[in-house]
ZAKOL-80361 format. One record per atom (N, C-alpha, C, O): residue in three letters; residue number from 1; x, y, z; atom name. Coordinates in steps of 0.02 Angstrom, whole numbers. Last residue first. Layout:
// ZAKOL-80361
+-----+-----+--------+--------+--------+----+
!   r !   k !     px !     py !     pz !  a !
+-----+-----+--------+--------+--------+----+
! ALA ! NUM !      X !      Y !      Z ! CA !
...
+-----+-----+--------+--------+--------+----+
//
This chain:
// ZAKOL-80361
+-----+-----+--------+--------+--------+----+
!   r !   k !     px !     py !     pz !  a !
+-----+-----+--------+--------+--------+----+
! GLU ! 117 !   7589 !   1422 !   4106 !  N !
! GLU ! 117 !   7555 !   1422 !   4170 ! CA !
! GLU ! 117 !   7587 !   1471 !   4218 !  C !
! GLU ! 117 !   7565 !   1478 !   4275 !  O !
! SER ! 116 !   7573 !   1504 !   3945 !  N !
! SER ! 116 !   7614 !   1469 !   3996 ! CA !
! SER ! 116 !   7577 !   1471 !   4061 !  C !
! SER ! 116 !   7538 !   1517 !   4073 !  O !
! MET ! 115 !   7468 !   1479 !   3807 !  N !
! MET ! 115 !   7481 !   1519 !   3867 ! CA !
! MET ! 115 !   7523 !   1475 !   3915 !  C !
! MET ! 115 !   7509 !   1415 !   3924 !  O !
! ALA ! 114 !   7533 !   1447 !   3644 !  N !
! ALA ! 114 !   7497 !   1426 !   3702 ! CA !
! ALA ! 114 !   7514 !   1470 !   3761 !  C !
! ALA ! 114 !   7569 !   1495 !   3765 !  O !
! SER ! 113 !   7527 !   1572 !   3511 !  N !
! SER ! 113 !   7561 !   1522 !   3554 ! CA !
! SER ! 113 !   7517 !   1503 !   3613 !  C !
! SER ! 113 !   7469 !   1539 !   3630 !  O !
! THR ! 112 !   7529 !   1641 !   3350 !  N !
! THR ! 112 !   7488 !   1622 !   3409 ! CA !
! THR ! 112 !   7529 !   1567 !   3445 !  C !
! THR ! 112 !   7560 !   1523 !   3415 !  O !
! GLY ! 111 !   7573 !   1777 !   3237 !  N !
! GLY ! 111 !   7585 !   1713 !   3271 ! CA !
! GLY ! 111 !   7539 !   1703 !   3331 !  C !
! GLY ! 111 !   7514 !   1752 !   3359 !  O !
! ILE ! 110 !   7537 !   1890 !   3176 !  N !
! ILE ! 110 !   7602 !   1861 !   3153 ! CA !
! ILE ! 110 !   7616 !   1795 !   3190 !  C !
! ILE ! 110 !   7666 !   1762 !   3176 !  O !
! SER ! 109 !   7401 !   1973 !   3114 !  N !
! SER ! 109 !   7423 !   1920 !   3162 ! CA !
! SER ! 109 !   7486 !   1891 !   3136 !  C !
! SER ! 109 !   7489 !   1869 !   3078 !  O !
! ILE ! 108 !   7395 !   2146 !   3089 !  N !
! ILE ! 108 !   7400 !   2080 !   3059 ! CA !
! ILE ! 108 !   7424 !   2032 !   3115 !  C !
! ILE ! 108 !   7463 !   2051 !   3158 !  O !
! TYR ! 107 !   7305 !   2301 !   3083 !  N !
! TYR ! 107 !   7342 !   2250 !   3124 ! CA !
! TYR ! 107 !   7340 !   2182 !   3088 !  C !
! TYR ! 107 !   7289 !   2162 !   3060 !  O !
! ALA ! 106 !   7335 !   2432 !   2963 !  N !
! ALA ! 106 !   7294 !   2386 !   2997 ! CA !
! ALA ! 106 !   7336 !   2339 !   3041 !  C !
! ALA ! 106 !   7397 !   2338 !   3035 !  O !
! ASN ! 105 !   7428 !   2530 !   2923 !  N !
! ASN ! 105 !   7360 !   2532 !   2899 ! CA !
! ASN ! 105 !   7311 !   2492 !   2940 !  C !
! ASN ! 105 !   7253 !   2512 !   2951 !  O !
! GLY ! 104 !   7544 !   2505 !   2984 !  N !
! GLY ! 104 !   7533 !   2573 !   2962 ! CA !
! GLY ! 104 !   7465 !   2584 !   2938 !  C !
! GLY ! 104 !   7444 !   2642 !   2931 !  O !
! ASP ! 103 !   7542 !   2378 !   3034 !  N !
! ASP ! 103 !   7581 !   2389 !   2973 ! CA !
! ASP ! 103 !   7572 !   2457 !   2945 !  C !
! ASP ! 103 !   7591 !   2469 !   2888 !  O !
! TYR ! 102 !   7565 !   2309 !   3190 !  N !
! TYR ! 102 !   7530 !   2364 !   3156 ! CA !
! TYR ! 102 !   7575 !   2380 !   3094 !  C !
! TYR ! 102 !   7635 !   2393 !   3099 !  O !
! MET ! 101 !   7547 !   2140 !   3236 !  N !
! MET ! 101 !   7594 !   2192 !   3214 ! CA !
! MET ! 101 !   7552 !   2245 !   3176 !  C !
! MET ! 101 !   7509 !   2227 !   3135 !  O !
! LEU ! 100 !   7514 !   2030 !   3371 !  N !
! LEU ! 100 !   7491 !   2071 !   3316 ! CA !
! LEU ! 100 !   7543 !   2121 !   3298 !  C !
! LEU ! 100 !   7580 !   2144 !   3342 !  O !
! THR !  99 !   7510 !   1874 !   3440 !  N !
! THR !  99 !   7553 !   1929 !   3426 ! CA !
! THR !  99 !   7528 !   1965 !   3366 !  C !
! THR !  99 !   7522 !   1934 !   3313 !  O !
! THR !  98 !   7419 !   1794 !   3564 !  N !
! THR !  98 !   7419 !   1812 !   3494 ! CA !
! THR !  98 !   7463 !   1874 !   3487 !  C !
! THR !  98 !   7455 !   1921 !   3525 !  O !
! VAL !  97 !   7403 !   1661 !   3667 !  N !
! VAL !  97 !   7439 !   1723 !   3661 ! CA !
! VAL !  97 !   7444 !   1736 !   3584 !  C !
! VAL !  97 !   7471 !   1696 !   3546 !  O !
! LYS !  96 !   7248 !   1586 !   3723 !  N !
! LYS !  96 !   7311 !   1586 !   3685 ! CA !
! LYS !  96 !   7339 !   1656 !   3689 !  C !
! LYS !  96 !   7307 !   1704 !   3710 !  O !
! SER !  95 !   7114 !   1576 !   3764 !  N !
! SER !  95 !   7168 !   1539 !   3801 ! CA !
! SER !  95 !   7232 !   1534 !   3764 !  C !
! SER !  95 !   7268 !   1485 !   3770 !  O !
! ALA !  94 !   7044 !   1605 !   3604 !  N !
! ALA !  94 !   7034 !   1594 !   3677 ! CA !
! ALA !  94 !   7092 !   1555 !   3706 !  C !
! ALA !  94 !   7117 !   1507 !   3676 !  O !
! ALA !  93 !   7125 !   1705 !   3480 !  N !
! ALA !  93 !   7098 !   1644 !   3505 ! CA !
! ALA !  93 !   7093 !   1640 !   3581 !  C !
! ALA !  93 !   7133 !   1669 !   3617 !  O !
! CYS !  92 !   7076 !   1852 !   3406 !  N !
! CYS !  92 !   7126 !   1825 !   3454 ! CA !
! CYS !  92 !   7096 !   1764 !   3490 !  C !
! CYS !  92 !   7047 !   1771 !   3526 !  O !
! ALA !  91 !   7045 !   1919 !   3253 !  N !
! ALA !  91 !   7022 !   1874 !   3304 ! CA !
! ALA !  91 !   7079 !   1845 !   3343 !  C !
! ALA !  91 !   7126 !   1817 !   3315 !  O !
! VAL !  90 !   7059 !   2090 !   3213 !  N !
! VAL !  90 !   7092 !   2026 !   3213 ! CA !
! VAL !  90 !   7064 !   1983 !   3270 !  C !
! VAL !  90 !   7060 !   2005 !   3327 !  O !
! ASP !  89 !   7017 !   2221 !   3226 !  N !
! ASP !  89 !   6987 !   2179 !   3175 ! CA !
! ASP !  89 !   7022 !   2112 !   3165 !  C !
! ASP !  89 !   7014 !   2080 !   3113 !  O !
! GLY !  88 !   7078 !   2259 !   3347 !  N !
! GLY !  88 !   7105 !   2285 !   3283 ! CA !
! GLY !  88 !   7080 !   2244 !   3225 !  C !
! GLY !  88 !   7118 !   2233 !   3177 !  O !
! ILE !  87 !   7020 !   2113 !   3416 !  N !
! ILE !  87 !   7061 !   2173 !   3433 ! CA !
! ILE !  87 !   7092 !   2196 !   3366 !  C !
! ILE !  87 !   7128 !   2159 !   3332 !  O !
! THR !  86 !   6909 !   2006 !   3485 !  N !
! THR !  86 !   6926 !   2040 !   3425 ! CA !
! THR !  86 !   6961 !   2106 !   3440 !  C !
! THR !  86 !   6933 !   2149 !   3473 !  O !
! GLN !  85 !   6927 !   1850 !   3568 !  N !
! GLN !  85 !   6921 !   1921 !   3571 ! CA !
! GLN !  85 !   6936 !   1950 !   3504 !  C !
! GLN !  85 !   6975 !   1920 !   3467 !  O !
! ALA !  84 !   6850 !   1695 !   3616 !  N !
! ALA !  84 !   6893 !   1734 !   3570 ! CA !
! ALA !  84 !   6877 !   1807 !   3577 !  C !
! ALA !  84 !   6820 !   1826 !   3591 !  O !
! ALA !  83 !   6841 !   1640 !   3787 !  N !
! ALA !  83 !   6806 !   1667 !   3726 ! CA !
! ALA !  83 !   6857 !   1702 !   3684 !  C !
! ALA !  83 !   6903 !   1733 !   3710 !  O !
! ALA !  82 !   6895 !   1612 !   3903 !  N !
! ALA !  82 !   6872 !   1552 !   3865 ! CA !
! ALA !  82 !   6838 !   1575 !   3800 !  C !
! ALA !  82 !   6809 !   1535 !   3763 !  O !
! SER !  81 !   7039 !   1719 !   3936 !  N !
! SER !  81 !   6970 !   1701 !   3937 ! CA !
! SER !  81 !   6954 !   1639 !   3896 !  C !
! SER !  81 !   6996 !   1617 !   3857 !  O !
! ALA !  80 !   7166 !   1760 !   3924 !  N !
! ALA !  80 !   7155 !   1710 !   3974 ! CA !
! ALA !  80 !   7084 !   1684 !   3976 !  C !
! ALA !  80 !   7069 !   1635 !   4010 !  O !
! ASN !  79 !   7261 !   1816 !   3804 !  N !
! ASN !  79 !   7190 !   1806 !   3814 ! CA !
! ASN !  79 !   7177 !   1746 !   3860 !  C !
! ASN !  79 !   7178 !   1689 !   3838 !  O !
! ARG !  78 !   7372 !   1927 !   3779 !  N !
! ARG !  78 !   7370 !   1868 !   3818 ! CA !
! ARG !  78 !   7299 !   1857 !   3840 !  C !
! ARG !  78 !   7277 !   1886 !   3890 !  O !
! ILE !  77 !   7435 !   1998 !   3640 !  N !
! ILE !  77 !   7373 !   1989 !   3672 ! CA !
! ILE !  77 !   7376 !   1923 !   3711 !  C !
! ILE !  77 !   7383 !   1870 !   3681 !  O !
! ILE !  76 !   7547 !   2118 !   3594 !  N !
! ILE !  76 !   7545 !   2049 !   3617 ! CA !
! ILE !  76 !   7484 !   2039 !   3661 !  C !
! ILE !  76 !   7480 !   2069 !   3715 !  O !
! LEU !  75 !   7589 !   2214 !   3466 !  N !
! LEU !  75 !   7541 !   2211 !   3516 ! CA !
! LEU !  75 !   7532 !   2138 !   3534 !  C !
! LEU !  75 !   7510 !   2099 !   3491 !  O !
! LEU !  74 !   7725 !   2308 !   3392 !  N !
! LEU !  74 !   7695 !   2245 !   3411 ! CA !
! LEU !  74 !   7645 !   2255 !   3468 !  C !
! LEU !  74 !   7654 !   2297 !   3512 !  O !
! SER !  73 !   7754 !   2413 !   3248 !  N !
! SER !  73 !   7744 !   2403 !   3321 ! CA !
! SER !  73 !   7705 !   2341 !   3336 !  C !
! SER !  73 !   7659 !   2322 !   3300 !  O !
! GLY !  72 !   7755 !   2438 !   3115 !  N !
! GLY !  72 !   7804 !   2393 !   3140 ! CA !
! GLY !  72 !   7799 !   2379 !   3214 !  C !
! GLY !  72 !   7836 !   2337 !   3241 !  O !
! ALA !  71 !   7712 !   2611 !   3116 !  N !
! ALA !  71 !   7710 !   2546 !   3081 ! CA !
! ALA !  71 !   7769 !   2501 !   3107 !  C !
! ALA !  71 !   7824 !   2526 !   3119 !  O !
! GLN !  70 !   7696 !   2691 !   3279 !  N !
! GLN !  70 !   7716 !   2689 !   3204 ! CA !
! GLN !  70 !   7710 !   2618 !   3179 !  C !
! GLN !  70 !   7703 !   2571 !   3219 !  O !
! VAL !  69 !   7555 !   2724 !   3386 !  N !
! VAL !  69 !   7624 !   2702 !   3371 ! CA !
! VAL !  69 !   7635 !   2701 !   3297 !  C !
! VAL !  69 !   7589 !   2709 !   3257 !  O !
! GLN !  68 !   7426 !   2737 !   3430 !  N !
! GLN !  68 !   7471 !   2794 !   3437 ! CA !
! GLN !  68 !   7542 !   2778 !   3423 !  C !
! GLN !  68 !   7587 !   2814 !   3445 !  O !
! THR !  67 !   7266 !   2683 !   3404 !  N !
! THR !  67 !   7334 !   2667 !   3385 ! CA !
! THR !  67 !   7372 !   2733 !   3388 !  C !
! THR !  67 !   7354 !   2781 !   3354 !  O !
! ASP !  66 !   7139 !   2624 !   3494 !  N !
! ASP !  66 !   7167 !   2690 !   3478 ! CA !
! ASP !  66 !   7244 !   2679 !   3469 !  C !
! ASP !  66 !   7281 !   2669 !   3517 !  O !
! LEU !  65 !   7013 !   2507 !   3461 !  N !
! LEU !  65 !   7087 !   2516 !   3470 ! CA !
! LEU !  65 !   7107 !   2586 !   3447 !  C !
! LEU !  65 !   7095 !   2606 !   3390 !  O !
! ALA !  64 !   6883 !   2425 !   3537 !  N !
! ALA !  64 !   6902 !   2484 !   3496 ! CA !
! ALA !  64 !   6972 !   2501 !   3513 !  C !
! ALA !  64 !   6990 !   2509 !   3571 !  O !
! PHE !  63 !   6857 !   2250 !   3539 !  N !
! PHE !  63 !   6888 !   2309 !   3571 ! CA !
! PHE !  63 !   6900 !   2363 !   3519 !  C !
! PHE !  63 !   6924 !   2350 !   3464 !  O !
! THR !  62 !   6728 !   2144 !   3555 !  N !
! THR !  62 !   6764 !   2182 !   3502 ! CA !
! THR !  62 !   6791 !   2246 !   3535 !  C !
! THR !  62 !   6752 !   2290 !   3554 !  O !
! THR !  61 !   6720 !   1999 !   3656 !  N !
! THR !  61 !   6715 !   2070 !   3649 ! CA !
! THR !  61 !   6755 !   2095 !   3588 !  C !
! THR !  61 !   6810 !   2070 !   3574 !  O !
! ALA !  60 !   6661 !   1869 !   3753 !  N !
! ALA !  60 !   6684 !   1884 !   3685 ! CA !
! ALA !  60 !   6668 !   1960 !   3672 !  C !
! ALA !  60 !   6611 !   1982 !   3677 !  O !
! ALA !  59 !   6695 !   1908 !   3928 !  N !
! ALA !  59 !   6654 !   1879 !   3874 ! CA !
! ALA !  59 !   6683 !   1901 !   3808 !  C !
! ALA !  59 !   6726 !   1945 !   3806 !  O !
! THR !  58 !   6817 !   1880 !   4050 !  N !
! THR !  58 !   6794 !   1921 !   3995 ! CA !
! THR !  58 !   6756 !   1885 !   3943 !  C !
! THR !  58 !   6780 !   1836 !   3915 !  O !
! ALA !  57 !   6877 !   1808 !   4153 !  N !
! ALA !  57 !   6805 !   1815 !   4155 ! CA !
! ALA !  57 !   6776 !   1857 !   4097 !  C !
! ALA !  57 !   6716 !   1869 !   4096 !  O !
! ALA !  56 !   7014 !   1818 !   4132 !  N !
! ALA !  56 !   6982 !   1756 !   4122 ! CA !
! ALA !  56 !   6907 !   1762 !   4115 !  C !
! ALA !  56 !   6876 !   1725 !   4077 !  O !
! ALA !  55 !   7067 !   1971 !   4048 !  N !
! ALA !  55 !   7051 !   1934 !   4107 ! CA !
! ALA !  55 !   7010 !   1871 !   4091 !  C !
! ALA !  55 !   6975 !   1870 !   4041 !  O !
! ILE !  54 !   7199 !   1998 !   3945 !  N !
! ILE !  54 !   7127 !   1995 !   3943 ! CA !
! ILE !  54 !   7110 !   1947 !   4002 !  C !
! ILE !  54 !   7134 !   1890 !   4005 !  O !
! ASP !  53 !   7335 !   2105 !   3938 !  N !
! ASP !  53 !   7307 !   2051 !   3976 ! CA !
! ASP !  53 !   7230 !   2052 !   3973 !  C !
! ASP !  53 !   7199 !   2101 !   3994 !  O !
! VAL !  52 !   7446 !   2153 !   3819 !  N !
! VAL !  52 !   7378 !   2164 !   3840 ! CA !
! VAL !  52 !   7353 !   2101 !   3874 !  C !
! VAL !  52 !   7351 !   2048 !   3842 !  O !
! ILE !  51 !   7600 !   2232 !   3793 !  N !
! ILE !  51 !   7566 !   2170 !   3814 ! CA !
! ILE !  51 !   7496 !   2189 !   3840 !  C !
! ILE !  51 !   7490 !   2235 !   3880 !  O !
! GLN !  50 !   7691 !   2307 !   3667 !  N !
! GLN !  50 !   7641 !   2316 !   3718 ! CA !
! GLN !  50 !   7605 !   2248 !   3729 !  C !
! GLN !  50 !   7584 !   2214 !   3683 !  O !
! PRO !  49 !   7861 !   2350 !   3624 !  N !
! PRO !  49 !   7800 !   2310 !   3619 ! CA !
! PRO !  49 !   7753 !   2321 !   3677 !  C !
! PRO !  49 !   7774 !   2343 !   3730 !  O !
! ASN !  48 !   7788 !   2507 !   3622 !  N !
! ASN !  48 !   7809 !   2452 !   3578 ! CA !
! ASN !  48 !   7867 !   2415 !   3613 !  C !
! ASN !  48 !   7917 !   2447 !   3629 !  O !
! CYS !  47 !   7636 !   2602 !   3657 !  N !
! CYS !  47 !   7706 !   2582 !   3669 ! CA !
! CYS !  47 !   7723 !   2522 !   3628 !  C !
! CYS !  47 !   7679 !   2490 !   3600 !  O !
! ASP !  46 !   7502 !   2622 !   3639 !  N !
! ASP !  46 !   7545 !   2679 !   3641 ! CA !
! ASP !  46 !   7618 !   2665 !   3658 !  C !
! ASP !  46 !   7657 !   2711 !   3672 !  O !
! HIS !  45 !   7349 !   2579 !   3605 !  N !
! HIS !  45 !   7415 !   2553 !   3588 ! CA !
! HIS !  45 !   7462 !   2610 !   3583 !  C !
! HIS !  45 !   7465 !   2643 !   3531 !  O !
! ILE !  44 !   7211 !   2567 !   3712 !  N !
! ILE !  44 !   7260 !   2615 !   3682 ! CA !
! ILE !  44 !   7325 !   2578 !   3668 !  C !
! ILE !  44 !   7354 !   2548 !   3713 !  O !
! LEU !  43 !   7046 !   2510 !   3706 !  N !
! LEU !  43 !   7116 !   2493 !   3716 ! CA !
! LEU !  43 !   7160 !   2544 !   3678 !  C !
! LEU !  43 !   7148 !   2560 !   3620 !  O !
! ASP !  42 !   6881 !   2481 !   3765 !  N !
! ASP !  42 !   6931 !   2526 !   3734 ! CA !
! ASP !  42 !   7002 !   2502 !   3753 !  C !
! ASP !  42 !   7014 !   2477 !   3808 !  O !
! LYS !  41 !   6780 !   2425 !   3838 !  N !
! LYS !  41 !   6789 !   2399 !   3767 ! CA !
! LYS !  41 !   6842 !   2441 !   3730 !  C !
! LYS !  41 !   6847 !   2436 !   3669 !  O !
! GLY !  40 !   6856 !   2447 !   3986 !  N !
! GLY !  40 !   6791 !   2430 !   3956 ! CA !
! GLY !  40 !   6804 !   2395 !   3890 !  C !
! GLY !  40 !   6835 !   2342 !   3887 !  O !
! GLU !  39 !   7011 !   2461 !   3952 !  N !
! GLU !  39 !   6964 !   2500 !   3994 ! CA !
! GLU !  39 !   6897 !   2493 !   3960 !  C !
! GLU !  39 !   6881 !   2528 !   3912 !  O !
! PRO !  38 !   7132 !   2333 !   3955 !  N !
! PRO !  38 !   7080 !   2370 !   3922 ! CA !
! PRO !  38 !   7037 !   2406 !   3973 !  C !
! PRO !  38 !   7028 !   2383 !   4029 !  O !
! LYS !  37 !   7298 !   2360 !   4019 !  N !
! LYS !  37 !   7232 !   2325 !   4027 ! CA !
! LYS !  37 !   7180 !   2365 !   3990 !  C !
! LYS !  37 !   7183 !   2427 !   3991 !  O !
! ARG !  36 !   7466 !   2333 !   3974 !  N !
! ARG !  36 !   7409 !   2375 !   3978 ! CA !
! ARG !  36 !   7346 !   2333 !   3985 !  C !
! ARG !  36 !   7342 !   2276 !   3960 !  O !
! THR !  35 !   7639 !   2323 !   4004 !  N !
! THR !  35 !   7576 !   2290 !   4004 ! CA !
! THR !  35 !   7520 !   2341 !   4014 !  C !
! THR !  35 !   7525 !   2385 !   4056 !  O !
! VAL !  34 !   7778 !   2348 !   3894 !  N !
! VAL !  34 !   7734 !   2376 !   3946 ! CA !
! VAL !  34 !   7668 !   2340 !   3944 !  C !
! VAL !  34 !   7642 !   2327 !   3889 !  O !
! ALA !  33 !   7941 !   2319 !   3844 !  N !
! ALA !  33 !   7874 !   2294 !   3849 ! CA !
! ALA !  33 !   7836 !   2323 !   3907 !  C !
! ALA !  33 !   7860 !   2323 !   3964 !  O !
! VAL !  32 !   8027 !   2454 !   3769 !  N !
! VAL !  32 !   8024 !   2408 !   3827 ! CA !
! VAL !  32 !   7950 !   2384 !   3830 !  C !
! VAL !  32 !   7904 !   2424 !   3820 !  O !
! PRO !  31 !   8091 !   2568 !   3683 !  N !
! PRO !  31 !   8076 !   2499 !   3668 ! CA !
! PRO !  31 !   8078 !   2452 !   3730 !  C !
! PRO !  31 !   8127 !   2415 !   3740 !  O !
! PHE !  30 !   8002 !   2719 !   3697 !  N !
! PHE !  30 !   8061 !   2683 !   3718 ! CA !
! PHE !  30 !   8046 !   2607 !   3713 !  C !
! PHE !  30 !   7993 !   2585 !   3737 !  O !
! PRO !  29 !   7917 !   2781 !   3551 !  N !
! PRO !  29 !   7918 !   2756 !   3619 ! CA !
! PRO !  29 !   7982 !   2718 !   3634 !  C !
! PRO !  29 !   8012 !   2687 !   3590 !  O !
! ILE !  28 !   7946 !   2923 !   3461 !  N !
! ILE !  28 !   7960 !   2852 !   3461 ! CA !
! ILE !  28 !   7961 !   2829 !   3533 !  C !
! ILE !  28 !   8001 !   2854 !   3572 !  O !
! GLN !  27 !   7878 !   3049 !   3368 !  N !
! GLN !  27 !   7882 !   3024 !   3435 ! CA !
! GLN !  27 !   7890 !   2948 !   3431 !  C !
! GLN !  27 !   7848 !   2913 !   3402 !  O !
! ILE !  26 !   7949 !   3155 !   3255 !  N !
! ILE !  26 !   7919 !   3091 !   3260 ! CA !
! ILE !  26 !   7930 !   3068 !   3333 !  C !
! ILE !  26 !   7987 !   3069 !   3357 !  O !
! CYS !  25 !   7939 !   3305 !   3166 !  N !
! CYS !  25 !   7953 !   3276 !   3231 ! CA !
! CYS !  25 !   7915 !   3210 !   3239 !  C !
! CYS !  25 !   7854 !   3209 !   3231 !  O !
! ARG !  24 !   7901 !   3314 !   3033 !  N !
! ARG !  24 !   7968 !   3338 !   3053 ! CA !
! ARG !  24 !   7988 !   3310 !   3121 !  C !
! ARG !  24 !   8046 !   3294 !   3132 !  O !
! ASP !  23 !   7818 !   3171 !   2960 !  N !
! ASP !  23 !   7820 !   3229 !   2999 ! CA !
! ASP !  23 !   7891 !   3249 !   3018 !  C !
! ASP !  23 !   7936 !   3207 !   3020 !  O !
! GLY !  22 !   7871 !   3095 !   2802 !  N !
! GLY !  22 !   7833 !   3102 !   2864 ! CA !
! GLY !  22 !   7842 !   3167 !   2898 !  C !
! GLY !  22 !   7870 !   3214 !   2870 !  O !
! GLU !  21 !   8041 !   3080 !   2736 !  N !
! GLU !  21 !   7969 !   3064 !   2737 ! CA !
! GLU !  21 !   7937 !   3081 !   2803 !  C !
! GLU !  21 !   7970 !   3081 !   2855 !  O !
! GLU !  20 !   8173 !   3085 !   2733 !  N !
! GLU !  20 !   8140 !   3147 !   2714 ! CA !
! GLU !  20 !   8064 !   3139 !   2718 !  C !
! GLU !  20 !   8027 !   3187 !   2705 !  O !
! SER !  19 !   8291 !   3013 !   2844 !  N !
! SER !  19 !   8226 !   3008 !   2810 ! CA !
! SER !  19 !   8199 !   3076 !   2794 !  C !
! SER !  19 !   8202 !   3121 !   2836 !  O !
! TYR !  18 !   8416 !   2918 !   2919 !  N !
! TYR !  18 !   8401 !   2976 !   2877 ! CA !
! TYR !  18 !   8334 !   2963 !   2843 !  C !
! TYR !  18 !   8322 !   2909 !   2815 !  O !
! PRO !  17 !   8381 !   2848 !   3081 !  N !
! PRO !  17 !   8402 !   2843 !   3012 ! CA !
! PRO !  17 !   8381 !   2905 !   2974 !  C !
! PRO !  17 !   8334 !   2940 !   2994 !  O !
! ALA !  16 !   8451 !   2892 !   3239 !  N !
! ALA !  16 !   8391 !   2895 !   3197 ! CA !
! ALA !  16 !   8414 !   2891 !   3121 !  C !
! ALA !  16 !   8461 !   2927 !   3101 !  O !
! VAL !  15 !   8516 !   2802 !   3375 !  N !
! VAL !  15 !   8530 !   2837 !   3311 ! CA !
! VAL !  15 !   8467 !   2837 !   3269 !  C !
! VAL !  15 !   8433 !   2786 !   3265 !  O !
! PHE !  14 !   8571 !   2798 !   3538 !  N !
! PHE !  14 !   8517 !   2788 !   3491 ! CA !
! PHE !  14 !   8525 !   2832 !   3431 !  C !
! PHE !  14 !   8540 !   2892 !   3436 !  O !
! ASP !  13 !   8681 !   2720 !   3654 !  N !
! ASP !  13 !   8669 !   2768 !   3600 ! CA !
! ASP !  13 !   8614 !   2751 !   3553 !  C !
! ASP !  13 !   8610 !   2695 !   3529 !  O !
! PHE !  12 !   8704 !   2698 !   3822 !  N !
! PHE !  12 !   8667 !   2672 !   3764 ! CA !
! PHE !  12 !   8661 !   2731 !   3713 !  C !
! PHE !  12 !   8637 !   2785 !   3730 !  O !
! SER !  11 !   8819 !   2652 !   3954 !  N !
! SER !  11 !   8784 !   2703 !   3910 ! CA !
! SER !  11 !   8755 !   2667 !   3851 !  C !
! SER !  11 !   8778 !   2613 !   3831 !  O !
! ARG !  10 !   8826 !   2608 !   4124 !  N !
! ARG !  10 !   8831 !   2590 !   4054 ! CA !
! ARG !  10 !   8791 !   2642 !   4013 !  C !
! ARG !  10 !   8741 !   2670 !   4035 !  O !
! ARG !   9 !   8815 !   2626 !   4259 !  N !
! ARG !   9 !   8861 !   2669 !   4226 ! CA !
! ARG !   9 !   8871 !   2648 !   4150 !  C !
! ARG !   9 !   8919 !   2669 !   4118 !  O !
! SER !   8 !   8721 !   2562 !   4334 !  N !
! SER !   8 !   8773 !   2519 !   4304 ! CA !
! SER !   8 !   8829 !   2561 !   4271 !  C !
! SER !   8 !   8883 !   2535 !   4257 !  O !
! LYS !   7 !   8650 !   2675 !   4380 !  N !
! LYS !   7 !   8668 !   2624 !   4427 ! CA !
! LYS !   7 !   8724 !   2580 !   4399 !  C !
! LYS !   7 !   8771 !   2562 !   4435 !  O !
! MET !   6 !   8627 !   2762 !   4276 !  N !
! MET !   6 !   8663 !   2788 !   4333 ! CA !
! MET !   6 !   8686 !   2732 !   4381 !  C !
! MET !   6 !   8735 !   2741 !   4418 !  O !
! ASN !   5 !   8642 !   2739 !   4112 !  N !
! ASN !   5 !   8612 !   2709 !   4168 ! CA !
! ASN !   5 !   8653 !   2726 !   4229 !  C !
! ASN !   5 !   8711 !   2705 !   4233 !  O !
! ILE !   4 !   8628 !   2864 !   3992 !  N !
! ILE !   4 !   8672 !   2832 !   4039 ! CA !
! ILE !   4 !   8634 !   2804 !   4098 !  C !
! ILE !   4 !   8597 !   2840 !   4132 !  O !
! TYR !   3 !   8600 !   2886 !   3821 !  N !
! TYR !   3 !   8570 !   2873 !   3886 ! CA !
! TYR !   3 !   8622 !   2840 !   3930 !  C !
! TYR !   3 !   8656 !   2793 !   3909 !  O !
! SER !   2 !   8604 !   2996 !   3679 !  N !
! SER !   2 !   8636 !   2947 !   3723 ! CA !
! SER !   2 !   8598 !   2945 !   3792 !  C !
! SER !   2 !   8569 !   2994 !   3814 !  O !
! MET !   1 !   8562 !   3018 !   3510 !  N !
! MET !   1 !   8545 !   3031 !   3579 ! CA !
! MET !   1 !   8579 !   2978 !   3621 !  C !
! MET !   1 !   8581 !   2919 !   3601 !  O !
+-----+-----+--------+--------+--------+----+
//
C-alpha cells in the first residue's frame, strides 16, 4: 500500500509480511501516537502507540481495558495523580509515566520514567 502526503509530495510504502496465521483480514492502526482519556473506569486501547492521560485529581482506580490492537502494541500511561492506578492488571506508579506492551495475552510493564514538567 502506498500513501502520498499531498503537502510535501513525499510517498510512503507499507508492506505486509507473509503469514498464513490468523484472520484473513487484519486491521492495523496507523502508527501514530494518539492521546485518549479514560471514560469513568473504562479505557479502550485501539491505536498504537496510545497515550493515556490520568488527571491529577483521580483517586486510585482499577480501569477496565478493552483491547482492540494486536500483540506488540504500546500503551503509555501518564499518571499525573498522587495515587497509583491499575490498568490491564498492571500497577502504574503515581506521578510517573509507565509504558505497557500488550503481548497478545496480557499487558506487561516495559519501563517507568519521571513525568516532565
